[in-house]
MILO-701162 format. One record per residue (C-alpha): residue number from 0; x, y, z. Coordinates in Angstrom, 2 decimals. Example, Ala and Ser with C-alpha at 12.3 -4.5 7.8 and 13.67 -1.06 7.14 Angstrom:
2
<resi: 0, u: 12.30, v: -4.50, w: 7.80> .
<resi: 1, u: 13.67, v: -1.06, w: 7.14> .
***
This chain:
379
<resi: 0, u: -0.46, v: -97.91, w: -8.10> .
<resi: 1, u: 2.12, v: -97.40, w: -6.02> .
<resi: 2, u: 4.41, v: -95.54, w: -8.41> .
<resi: 3, u: 1.44, v: -93.36, w: -9.26> .
<resi: 4, u: 1.08, v: -92.55, w: -5.78> .
<resi: 5, u: 4.26, v: -92.29, w: -5.19> .
<resi: 6, u: 4.89, v: -89.57, w: -8.41> .
<resi: 7, u: 1.63, v: -87.92, w: -6.88> .
<resi: 8, u: 3.24, v: -87.17, w: -3.64> .
<resi: 9, u: 6.44, v: -86.01, w: -4.75> .
<resi: 10, u: 4.63, v: -83.29, w: -6.84> .
<resi: 11, u: 2.27, v: -82.31, w: -3.39> .
<resi: 12, u: 5.32, v: -81.91, w: -1.91> .
<resi: 13, u: 7.51, v: -80.05, w: -4.84> .
<resi: 14, u: 3.96, v: -77.60, w: -4.89> .
<resi: 15, u: 4.30, v: -77.42, w: -1.10> .
<resi: 16, u: 7.77, v: -76.68, w: -1.11> .
<resi: 17, u: 7.35, v: -73.83, w: -3.91> .
<resi: 18, u: 4.59, v: -72.18, w: -2.42> .
<resi: 19, u: 6.24, v: -71.94, w: 1.61> .
<resi: 20, u: 9.43, v: -70.66, w: -0.38> .
<resi: 21, u: 7.76, v: -68.19, w: -2.46> .
<resi: 22, u: 5.72, v: -66.99, w: 1.14> .
<resi: 23, u: 8.60, v: -67.01, w: 2.72> .
<resi: 24, u: 10.57, v: -64.53, w: 0.29> .
<resi: 25, u: 7.51, v: -62.21, w: 0.56> .
<resi: 26, u: 8.61, v: -59.43, w: 3.43> .
<resi: 27, u: 6.69, v: -58.82, w: 6.26> .
<resi: 28, u: 5.82, v: -55.07, w: 4.74> .
<resi: 29, u: 6.14, v: -53.27, w: 1.34> .
<resi: 30, u: 8.56, v: -50.89, w: 1.18> .
<resi: 31, u: 10.12, v: -48.33, w: -1.43> .
<resi: 32, u: 12.21, v: -44.57, w: -0.76> .
<resi: 33, u: 9.50, v: -41.86, w: -0.83> .
<resi: 34, u: 12.00, v: -40.33, w: -3.28> .
<resi: 35, u: 10.90, v: -42.97, w: -6.29> .
<resi: 36, u: 6.73, v: -41.50, w: -6.58> .
<resi: 37, u: 8.20, v: -37.88, w: -6.48> .
<resi: 38, u: 7.55, v: -38.53, w: -10.50> .
<resi: 39, u: 3.93, v: -38.82, w: -9.97> .
<resi: 40, u: 3.53, v: -36.25, w: -8.02> .
<resi: 41, u: 5.20, v: -33.81, w: -10.16> .
<resi: 42, u: 3.13, v: -35.11, w: -13.14> .
<resi: 43, u: 0.25, v: -34.20, w: -11.15> .
<resi: 44, u: 1.09, v: -30.47, w: -10.93> .
<resi: 45, u: 1.53, v: -30.25, w: -14.87> .
<resi: 46, u: -2.03, v: -32.24, w: -14.93> .
<resi: 47, u: -3.11, v: -28.88, w: -13.23> .
<resi: 48, u: -0.91, v: -26.52, w: -14.99> .
<resi: 49, u: -2.77, v: -27.57, w: -18.08> .
<resi: 50, u: -5.99, v: -27.82, w: -17.45> .
<resi: 51, u: -6.02, v: -24.44, w: -15.60> .
<resi: 52, u: -4.25, v: -22.64, w: -18.91> .
<resi: 53, u: -7.10, v: -24.13, w: -20.61> .
<resi: 54, u: -9.70, v: -22.67, w: -19.05> .
<resi: 55, u: -8.10, v: -19.48, w: -18.92> .
<resi: 56, u: -7.79, v: -19.88, w: -22.57> .
<resi: 57, u: -11.53, v: -20.25, w: -22.58> .
<resi: 58, u: -12.22, v: -17.32, w: -20.88> .
<resi: 59, u: -14.66, v: -19.23, w: -18.47> .
<resi: 60, u: -17.28, v: -16.65, w: -16.96> .
<resi: 61, u: -18.13, v: -19.01, w: -14.26> .
<resi: 62, u: -16.85, v: -17.15, w: -10.72> .
<resi: 63, u: -16.63, v: -18.71, w: -7.66> .
<resi: 64, u: -20.09, v: -18.26, w: -5.08> .
<resi: 65, u: -18.36, v: -17.41, w: -1.41> .
<resi: 66, u: -20.89, v: -18.35, w: 0.53> .
<resi: 67, u: -22.35, v: -15.82, w: 3.00> .
<resi: 68, u: -24.99, v: -16.64, w: 5.48> .
<resi: 69, u: -27.75, v: -14.31, w: 3.39> .
<resi: 70, u: -26.85, v: -16.03, w: 0.16> .
<resi: 71, u: -29.44, v: -18.44, w: 0.13> .
<resi: 72, u: -33.17, v: -17.33, w: 1.01> .
<resi: 73, u: -35.17, v: -19.01, w: 3.54> .
<resi: 74, u: -37.35, v: -21.20, w: 1.35> .
<resi: 75, u: -33.60, v: -22.95, w: 0.29> .
<resi: 76, u: -33.74, v: -24.50, w: 4.14> .
<resi: 77, u: -36.48, v: -27.23, w: 4.06> .
<resi: 78, u: -35.91, v: -30.57, w: 6.19> .
<resi: 79, u: -33.32, v: -31.85, w: 3.45> .
<resi: 80, u: -29.52, v: -31.52, w: 3.70> .
<resi: 81, u: -29.33, v: -30.71, w: 0.11> .
<resi: 82, u: -28.99, v: -27.11, w: 0.72> .
<resi: 83, u: -27.01, v: -26.85, w: 3.04> .
<resi: 84, u: -24.62, v: -29.22, w: 1.34> .
<resi: 85, u: -25.06, v: -27.01, w: -2.02> .
<resi: 86, u: -23.91, v: -24.08, w: -0.22> .
<resi: 87, u: -20.98, v: -25.91, w: 0.96> .
<resi: 88, u: -20.00, v: -27.12, w: -2.13> .
<resi: 89, u: -20.70, v: -23.56, w: -4.08> .
<resi: 90, u: -18.19, v: -22.16, w: -1.67> .
<resi: 91, u: -15.43, v: -24.39, w: -3.22> .
<resi: 92, u: -16.73, v: -24.11, w: -6.60> .
<resi: 93, u: -17.41, v: -28.02, w: -6.46> .
<resi: 94, u: -17.70, v: -29.44, w: -8.52> .
<resi: 95, u: -15.17, v: -27.89, w: -10.99> .
<resi: 96, u: -15.43, v: -26.45, w: -14.56> .
<resi: 97, u: -15.67, v: -29.90, w: -17.30> .
<resi: 98, u: -16.49, v: -32.06, w: -14.69> .
<resi: 99, u: -16.88, v: -35.51, w: -15.97> .
<resi: 100, u: -17.50, v: -38.92, w: -13.73> .
<resi: 101, u: -14.20, v: -40.85, w: -12.75> .
<resi: 102, u: -13.09, v: -43.57, w: -14.68> .
<resi: 103, u: -9.61, v: -45.73, w: -13.92> .
<resi: 104, u: -7.17, v: -45.50, w: -16.78> .
<resi: 105, u: -4.58, v: -47.69, w: -15.19> .
<resi: 106, u: -4.67, v: -49.71, w: -12.58> .
<resi: 107, u: -1.13, v: -51.38, w: -11.87> .
<resi: 108, u: 0.49, v: -53.72, w: -9.34> .
<resi: 109, u: 3.82, v: -52.66, w: -7.72> .
<resi: 110, u: 4.21, v: -55.09, w: -4.78> .
<resi: 111, u: 2.79, v: -57.30, w: -2.39> .
<resi: 112, u: 3.84, v: -58.23, w: 1.31> .
<resi: 113, u: 2.99, v: -60.89, w: 3.91> .
<resi: 114, u: -0.76, v: -59.11, w: 4.19> .
<resi: 115, u: -1.38, v: -56.85, w: 0.97> .
<resi: 116, u: -1.23, v: -56.60, w: -2.76> .
<resi: 117, u: -0.30, v: -53.37, w: -3.44> .
<resi: 118, u: -1.52, v: -51.02, w: -6.80> .
<resi: 119, u: -1.00, v: -48.19, w: -8.28> .
<resi: 120, u: -4.30, v: -45.98, w: -9.59> .
<resi: 121, u: -4.91, v: -43.54, w: -11.80> .
<resi: 122, u: -8.57, v: -42.36, w: -12.48> .
<resi: 123, u: -9.39, v: -39.63, w: -14.97> .
<resi: 124, u: -12.05, v: -37.30, w: -13.61> .
<resi: 125, u: -11.99, v: -34.68, w: -15.81> .
<resi: 126, u: -10.48, v: -34.43, w: -19.75> .
<resi: 127, u: -6.43, v: -34.74, w: -18.87> .
<resi: 128, u: -6.81, v: -34.70, w: -14.76> .
<resi: 129, u: -6.19, v: -37.84, w: -12.82> .
<resi: 130, u: -6.62, v: -38.70, w: -9.22> .
<resi: 131, u: -3.13, v: -40.67, w: -7.96> .
<resi: 132, u: -3.37, v: -43.37, w: -5.47> .
<resi: 133, u: -2.16, v: -46.33, w: -3.80> .
<resi: 134, u: -4.85, v: -49.19, w: -3.68> .
<resi: 135, u: -4.04, v: -52.00, w: -0.60> .
<resi: 136, u: -6.13, v: -54.87, w: -0.88> .
<resi: 137, u: -5.76, v: -57.90, w: 2.30> .
<resi: 138, u: -4.43, v: -61.10, w: 1.11> .
<resi: 139, u: -6.69, v: -62.67, w: 4.11> .
<resi: 140, u: -10.58, v: -61.92, w: 3.55> .
<resi: 141, u: -13.89, v: -63.51, w: 2.82> .
<resi: 142, u: -16.22, v: -62.53, w: 0.23> .
<resi: 143, u: -16.95, v: -58.65, w: 0.14> .
<resi: 144, u: -14.77, v: -56.35, w: 2.28> .
<resi: 145, u: -15.00, v: -52.85, w: 3.71> .
<resi: 146, u: -12.67, v: -49.88, w: 2.71> .
<resi: 147, u: -11.17, v: -46.85, w: 4.52> .
<resi: 148, u: -10.41, v: -43.43, w: 2.37> .
<resi: 149, u: -7.20, v: -43.08, w: 4.19> .
<resi: 150, u: -5.69, v: -39.20, w: 3.22> .
<resi: 151, u: -2.48, v: -38.10, w: 4.53> .
<resi: 152, u: -2.16, v: -34.23, w: 5.61> .
<resi: 153, u: -0.29, v: -31.20, w: 4.81> .
<resi: 154, u: 3.32, v: -31.66, w: 2.82> .
<resi: 155, u: 2.31, v: -35.59, w: 2.91> .
<resi: 156, u: 1.36, v: -38.17, w: -0.21> .
<resi: 157, u: -0.17, v: -41.67, w: -0.52> .
<resi: 158, u: 2.98, v: -43.58, w: 0.41> .
<resi: 159, u: 3.48, v: -41.75, w: 3.77> .
<resi: 160, u: -0.11, v: -42.81, w: 5.23> .
<resi: 161, u: 0.02, v: -46.34, w: 3.90> .
<resi: 162, u: 3.54, v: -46.70, w: 5.18> .
<resi: 163, u: 5.53, v: -47.57, w: 2.20> .
<resi: 164, u: 7.96, v: -45.07, w: 3.59> .
<resi: 165, u: 8.23, v: -43.89, w: 7.23> .
<resi: 166, u: 6.49, v: -40.97, w: 8.33> .
<resi: 167, u: 6.30, v: -41.52, w: 12.44> .
<resi: 168, u: 2.80, v: -39.37, w: 12.92> .
<resi: 169, u: 0.85, v: -41.86, w: 10.56> .
<resi: 170, u: 1.64, v: -44.66, w: 12.59> .
<resi: 171, u: 1.72, v: -47.07, w: 9.83> .
<resi: 172, u: -1.93, v: -46.30, w: 9.35> .
<resi: 173, u: -1.88, v: -48.31, w: 5.97> .
<resi: 174, u: -0.34, v: -51.47, w: 6.69> .
<resi: 175, u: -1.67, v: -51.42, w: 9.77> .
<resi: 176, u: -5.73, v: -51.56, w: 8.15> .
<resi: 177, u: -4.34, v: -54.31, w: 5.70> .
<resi: 178, u: -3.51, v: -56.66, w: 8.56> .
<resi: 179, u: -6.99, v: -56.12, w: 10.21> .
<resi: 180, u: -9.09, v: -56.98, w: 7.22> .
<resi: 181, u: -9.35, v: -53.77, w: 5.79> .
<resi: 182, u: -9.41, v: -52.48, w: 1.95> .
<resi: 183, u: -7.40, v: -49.13, w: 1.59> .
<resi: 184, u: -8.02, v: -46.36, w: -0.57> .
<resi: 185, u: -5.26, v: -43.42, w: -0.56> .
<resi: 186, u: -5.61, v: -40.81, w: -2.70> .
<resi: 187, u: -3.08, v: -37.85, w: -3.24> .
<resi: 188, u: -3.79, v: -34.13, w: -2.40> .
<resi: 189, u: -1.43, v: -31.99, w: -4.20> .
<resi: 190, u: 0.81, v: -31.18, w: -1.44> .
<resi: 191, u: 4.65, v: -30.15, w: -1.41> .
<resi: 192, u: 6.79, v: -32.88, w: 0.61> .
<resi: 193, u: 9.87, v: -31.85, w: 1.74> .
<resi: 194, u: 10.44, v: -34.74, w: 4.12> .
<resi: 195, u: 10.12, v: -36.79, w: 0.64> .
<resi: 196, u: 12.66, v: -34.79, w: -0.65> .
<resi: 197, u: 10.85, v: -33.37, w: -3.17> .
<resi: 198, u: 12.35, v: -30.41, w: -4.94> .
<resi: 199, u: 10.94, v: -27.41, w: -5.65> .
<resi: 200, u: 8.31, v: -26.61, w: -8.90> .
<resi: 201, u: 8.18, v: -22.62, w: -9.35> .
<resi: 202, u: 4.98, v: -22.20, w: -10.84> .
<resi: 203, u: 3.18, v: -25.37, w: -9.77> .
<resi: 204, u: 3.17, v: -24.12, w: -6.62> .
<resi: 205, u: -0.49, v: -25.24, w: -4.55> .
<resi: 206, u: -1.10, v: -21.44, w: -3.48> .
<resi: 207, u: -0.55, v: -20.28, w: -6.81> .
<resi: 208, u: -3.13, v: -23.04, w: -8.59> .
<resi: 209, u: -5.11, v: -22.08, w: -5.68> .
<resi: 210, u: -5.84, v: -18.35, w: -6.63> .
<resi: 211, u: -6.03, v: -19.06, w: -10.22> .
<resi: 212, u: -8.46, v: -21.52, w: -10.10> .
<resi: 213, u: -11.06, v: -19.03, w: -7.71> .
<resi: 214, u: -10.38, v: -16.91, w: -10.67> .
<resi: 215, u: -11.86, v: -19.60, w: -12.95> .
<resi: 216, u: -14.71, v: -20.75, w: -10.86> .
<resi: 217, u: -13.31, v: -23.08, w: -8.88> .
<resi: 218, u: -10.49, v: -23.69, w: -5.86> .
<resi: 219, u: -7.73, v: -26.03, w: -4.80> .
<resi: 220, u: -10.14, v: -27.69, w: -2.59> .
<resi: 221, u: -13.04, v: -27.94, w: -4.92> .
<resi: 222, u: -10.75, v: -29.61, w: -7.04> .
<resi: 223, u: -9.26, v: -31.90, w: -5.06> .
<resi: 224, u: -13.05, v: -32.83, w: -3.20> .
<resi: 225, u: -13.73, v: -33.86, w: -7.05> .
<resi: 226, u: -10.64, v: -35.95, w: -7.24> .
<resi: 227, u: -11.56, v: -37.84, w: -4.07> .
<resi: 228, u: -15.32, v: -38.11, w: -4.84> .
<resi: 229, u: -15.16, v: -39.55, w: -8.45> .
<resi: 230, u: -12.11, v: -41.22, w: -8.09> .
<resi: 231, u: -13.45, v: -43.24, w: -4.69> .
<resi: 232, u: -16.70, v: -43.82, w: -6.64> .
<resi: 233, u: -14.84, v: -45.17, w: -9.93> .
<resi: 234, u: -13.53, v: -47.61, w: -7.72> .
<resi: 235, u: -15.95, v: -48.57, w: -5.84> .
<resi: 236, u: -18.11, v: -49.38, w: -9.09> .
<resi: 237, u: -15.40, v: -51.11, w: -10.65> .
<resi: 238, u: -13.48, v: -53.22, w: -7.94> .
<resi: 239, u: -15.68, v: -56.61, w: -7.25> .
<resi: 240, u: -14.18, v: -56.99, w: -3.55> .
<resi: 241, u: -15.06, v: -53.83, w: -1.74> .
<resi: 242, u: -18.52, v: -53.74, w: -0.32> .
<resi: 243, u: -20.06, v: -50.66, w: -0.98> .
<resi: 244, u: -22.15, v: -50.60, w: 2.33> .
<resi: 245, u: -19.21, v: -50.55, w: 4.44> .
<resi: 246, u: -17.22, v: -47.59, w: 3.39> .
<resi: 247, u: -15.40, v: -45.31, w: 5.90> .
<resi: 248, u: -12.94, v: -42.80, w: 5.74> .
<resi: 249, u: -10.05, v: -40.92, w: 7.65> .
<resi: 250, u: -7.27, v: -38.72, w: 7.67> .
<resi: 251, u: -4.67, v: -36.86, w: 9.43> .
<resi: 252, u: -4.51, v: -32.81, w: 9.94> .
<resi: 253, u: -5.39, v: -31.64, w: 6.05> .
<resi: 254, u: -6.81, v: -35.18, w: 5.54> .
<resi: 255, u: -8.80, v: -34.47, w: 8.63> .
<resi: 256, u: -10.00, v: -31.55, w: 7.20> .
<resi: 257, u: -10.71, v: -33.64, w: 3.62> .
<resi: 258, u: -12.46, v: -36.11, w: 5.37> .
<resi: 259, u: -15.25, v: -33.73, w: 7.78> .
<resi: 260, u: -15.44, v: -31.78, w: 4.16> .
<resi: 261, u: -15.98, v: -34.52, w: 1.66> .
<resi: 262, u: -17.84, v: -37.05, w: 4.10> .
<resi: 263, u: -20.01, v: -34.17, w: 4.42> .
<resi: 264, u: -20.64, v: -33.49, w: 0.65> .
<resi: 265, u: -20.75, v: -37.60, w: -0.06> .
<resi: 266, u: -23.34, v: -39.74, w: 1.18> .
<resi: 267, u: -21.90, v: -43.14, w: 0.29> .
<resi: 268, u: -19.47, v: -42.61, w: 3.16> .
<resi: 269, u: -20.67, v: -44.60, w: 6.11> .
<resi: 270, u: -18.30, v: -43.21, w: 8.26> .
<resi: 271, u: -15.58, v: -40.43, w: 9.38> .
<resi: 272, u: -12.82, v: -40.10, w: 11.56> .
<resi: 273, u: -11.24, v: -37.22, w: 11.20> .
<resi: 274, u: -8.04, v: -36.58, w: 13.06> .
<resi: 275, u: -5.82, v: -33.82, w: 14.22> .
<resi: 276, u: -7.98, v: -30.68, w: 12.54> .
<resi: 277, u: -10.65, v: -28.97, w: 14.33> .
<resi: 278, u: -11.05, v: -25.98, w: 15.47> .
<resi: 279, u: -14.05, v: -23.30, w: 17.48> .
<resi: 280, u: -16.04, v: -21.59, w: 14.29> .
<resi: 281, u: -16.81, v: -19.13, w: 17.05> .
<resi: 282, u: -13.54, v: -18.16, w: 18.16> .
<resi: 283, u: -12.51, v: -18.22, w: 14.21> .
<resi: 284, u: -15.32, v: -15.76, w: 13.08> .
<resi: 285, u: -14.05, v: -13.33, w: 15.96> .
<resi: 286, u: -10.52, v: -13.68, w: 14.48> .
<resi: 287, u: -11.54, v: -12.43, w: 11.21> .
<resi: 288, u: -13.48, v: -9.44, w: 12.46> .
<resi: 289, u: -10.65, v: -8.01, w: 14.39> .
<resi: 290, u: -8.37, v: -6.42, w: 12.03> .
<resi: 291, u: -5.35, v: -7.02, w: 14.30> .
<resi: 292, u: -5.84, v: -10.98, w: 14.32> .
<resi: 293, u: -7.12, v: -11.45, w: 10.72> .
<resi: 294, u: -4.95, v: -13.96, w: 8.84> .
<resi: 295, u: -6.42, v: -14.05, w: 5.20> .
<resi: 296, u: -4.76, v: -17.32, w: 4.71> .
<resi: 297, u: -6.23, v: -19.45, w: 7.69> .
<resi: 298, u: -9.82, v: -18.50, w: 6.62> .
<resi: 299, u: -9.79, v: -19.58, w: 3.15> .
<resi: 300, u: -11.25, v: -23.07, w: 3.28> .
<resi: 301, u: -14.14, v: -23.31, w: 5.62> .
<resi: 302, u: -17.49, v: -22.19, w: 4.21> .
<resi: 303, u: -19.31, v: -24.21, w: 7.24> .
<resi: 304, u: -17.83, v: -23.85, w: 10.99> .
<resi: 305, u: -16.31, v: -27.36, w: 11.97> .
<resi: 306, u: -19.80, v: -28.54, w: 13.89> .
<resi: 307, u: -22.25, v: -27.36, w: 11.31> .
<resi: 308, u: -19.78, v: -29.95, w: 8.68> .
<resi: 309, u: -20.45, v: -32.83, w: 11.73> .
<resi: 310, u: -24.23, v: -31.68, w: 11.19> .
<resi: 311, u: -23.72, v: -32.74, w: 7.13> .
<resi: 312, u: -22.11, v: -36.22, w: 8.38> .
<resi: 313, u: -25.20, v: -36.34, w: 10.92> .
<resi: 314, u: -26.66, v: -39.75, w: 11.59> .
<resi: 315, u: -23.86, v: -41.13, w: 9.74> .
<resi: 316, u: -21.31, v: -42.14, w: 12.76> .
<resi: 317, u: -18.46, v: -39.86, w: 13.19> .
<resi: 318, u: -15.20, v: -39.56, w: 15.62> .
<resi: 319, u: -13.41, v: -36.58, w: 15.73> .
<resi: 320, u: -10.00, v: -37.35, w: 16.76> .
<resi: 321, u: -7.14, v: -34.02, w: 18.61> .
<resi: 322, u: -3.95, v: -34.72, w: 20.71> .
<resi: 323, u: -3.82, v: -33.69, w: 24.26> .
<resi: 324, u: -0.41, v: -32.25, w: 23.10> .
<resi: 325, u: -1.35, v: -31.04, w: 19.76> .
<resi: 326, u: 0.31, v: -27.83, w: 19.30> .
<resi: 327, u: -0.79, v: -26.53, w: 16.03> .
<resi: 328, u: -4.75, v: -26.65, w: 17.27> .
<resi: 329, u: -6.06, v: -25.57, w: 20.99> .
<resi: 330, u: -7.98, v: -28.12, w: 22.69> .
<resi: 331, u: -10.26, v: -26.20, w: 24.28> .
<resi: 332, u: -11.44, v: -24.78, w: 21.30> .
<resi: 333, u: -11.77, v: -28.55, w: 19.72> .
<resi: 334, u: -13.91, v: -29.47, w: 22.94> .
<resi: 335, u: -16.42, v: -26.31, w: 22.27> .
<resi: 336, u: -16.59, v: -27.17, w: 18.46> .
<resi: 337, u: -17.28, v: -30.86, w: 19.47> .
<resi: 338, u: -19.76, v: -30.10, w: 22.12> .
<resi: 339, u: -21.68, v: -28.38, w: 19.64> .
<resi: 340, u: -21.83, v: -31.28, w: 16.88> .
<resi: 341, u: -22.55, v: -33.41, w: 19.27> .
<resi: 342, u: -26.13, v: -31.73, w: 19.70> .
<resi: 343, u: -26.78, v: -32.89, w: 16.10> .
<resi: 344, u: -26.55, v: -36.30, w: 17.10> .
<resi: 345, u: -28.37, v: -36.00, w: 20.57> .
<resi: 346, u: -31.56, v: -34.16, w: 18.98> .
<resi: 347, u: -32.34, v: -37.62, w: 16.78> .
<resi: 348, u: -31.42, v: -39.88, w: 19.83> .
<resi: 349, u: -28.60, v: -41.03, w: 18.48> .
<resi: 350, u: -25.42, v: -39.49, w: 21.10> .
<resi: 351, u: -23.89, v: -42.80, w: 20.72> .
<resi: 352, u: -22.46, v: -42.35, w: 17.09> .
<resi: 353, u: -20.68, v: -38.98, w: 17.81> .
<resi: 354, u: -17.27, v: -39.62, w: 19.94> .
<resi: 355, u: -14.95, v: -36.94, w: 20.37> .
<resi: 356, u: -11.35, v: -39.09, w: 21.32> .
<resi: 357, u: -8.54, v: -36.62, w: 22.85> .
<resi: 358, u: -5.05, v: -39.00, w: 22.91> .
<resi: 359, u: -2.29, v: -38.51, w: 24.84> .
<resi: 360, u: 0.02, v: -37.60, w: 21.77> .
<resi: 361, u: 0.40, v: -34.72, w: 19.24> .
<resi: 362, u: -0.04, v: -33.97, w: 16.00> .
<resi: 363, u: -0.56, v: -37.64, w: 14.65> .
<resi: 364, u: -3.24, v: -40.42, w: 14.40> .
<resi: 365, u: -4.10, v: -42.12, w: 17.76> .
<resi: 366, u: -4.81, v: -45.70, w: 15.47> .
<resi: 367, u: -5.81, v: -48.19, w: 17.51> .
<resi: 368, u: -9.62, v: -45.92, w: 18.70> .
<resi: 369, u: -9.79, v: -45.21, w: 15.11> .
<resi: 370, u: -10.17, v: -48.83, w: 14.37> .
<resi: 371, u: -11.99, v: -49.75, w: 17.40> .
<resi: 372, u: -14.74, v: -46.77, w: 15.86> .
<resi: 373, u: -14.55, v: -48.28, w: 11.84> .
<resi: 374, u: -14.41, v: -52.03, w: 13.56> .
<resi: 375, u: -17.86, v: -50.76, w: 15.54> .
<resi: 376, u: -19.51, v: -49.18, w: 12.35> .
<resi: 377, u: -18.34, v: -50.79, w: 9.06> .
<resi: 378, u: -16.89, v: -54.22, w: 10.02> .
***
């Protein structure tokens, strides 16, 4: 008996030491250079180019229906929000031609650290078109876990918002989220990333694709909204660790825009926190009507005013965040728009579900208030 006990104890100690040694080898935070993921960003552009070429070859005659206030009859405006979502979707050409339900085609672990396991994911959402993104699963979790869809901004990529490399205005969002026990899904937008050292790709520019897609029945935004929604649905259906009743979305700058508009179109997102993208819709309309101030490129992605889009999110909780020193957006205009948006919630007796948060910084996340918001509504 003594010999058996001694051997068992020795084995136990060796196993324990091995586990401790492995744990010590894990980095505090998994990191890689932005340049390592550039081939993926290029691949995404080539897929869209092939898709556009295919649509053009088939001579698709579906045209993009740009929303006008009188486009739908009074009968469309019933008690349901569906007609308004239809207006918004039609404006962007959503859903795009040849859409399919998302299906995961590749789910590959790329690393881990003290807090999280990291995966690269590809989800086919149109034949030959994949949503690419990063998926982070916290090591410390119990049962079904809430998930945050994290959208990077203009010029960004999933690696930036997840903290694989450094982009200061995201404040290491993905890393901080998994530390707090959230799953993170960060799908990619088609953005040229200067700070990542991405080379220019003539003929594969976002603006070129947008012009071509609008002639073929969609737009780059309509395509990307489809990519976000269908990839998220596929991941939710495949990954048992996700609590489907506790899914939130946040994003910075362009990511804030996509957070608003995707959540408006997508009821399974239970709470939204758009950051650093909110404007006075009345002022925008006045600017459009003034020939001296008109900037066509600045008004190609609206459809509905921001306060109206928040109305499509209502009564789900929404936090709109702006920096007091954000030089890209007018804070006074954002305050006016936020007051309009708050009326939807007040009229339903749910004023506490809408928050307008002003932090002291600039064009950046203030992550503590965002996590306070999600802790309140999807934890």
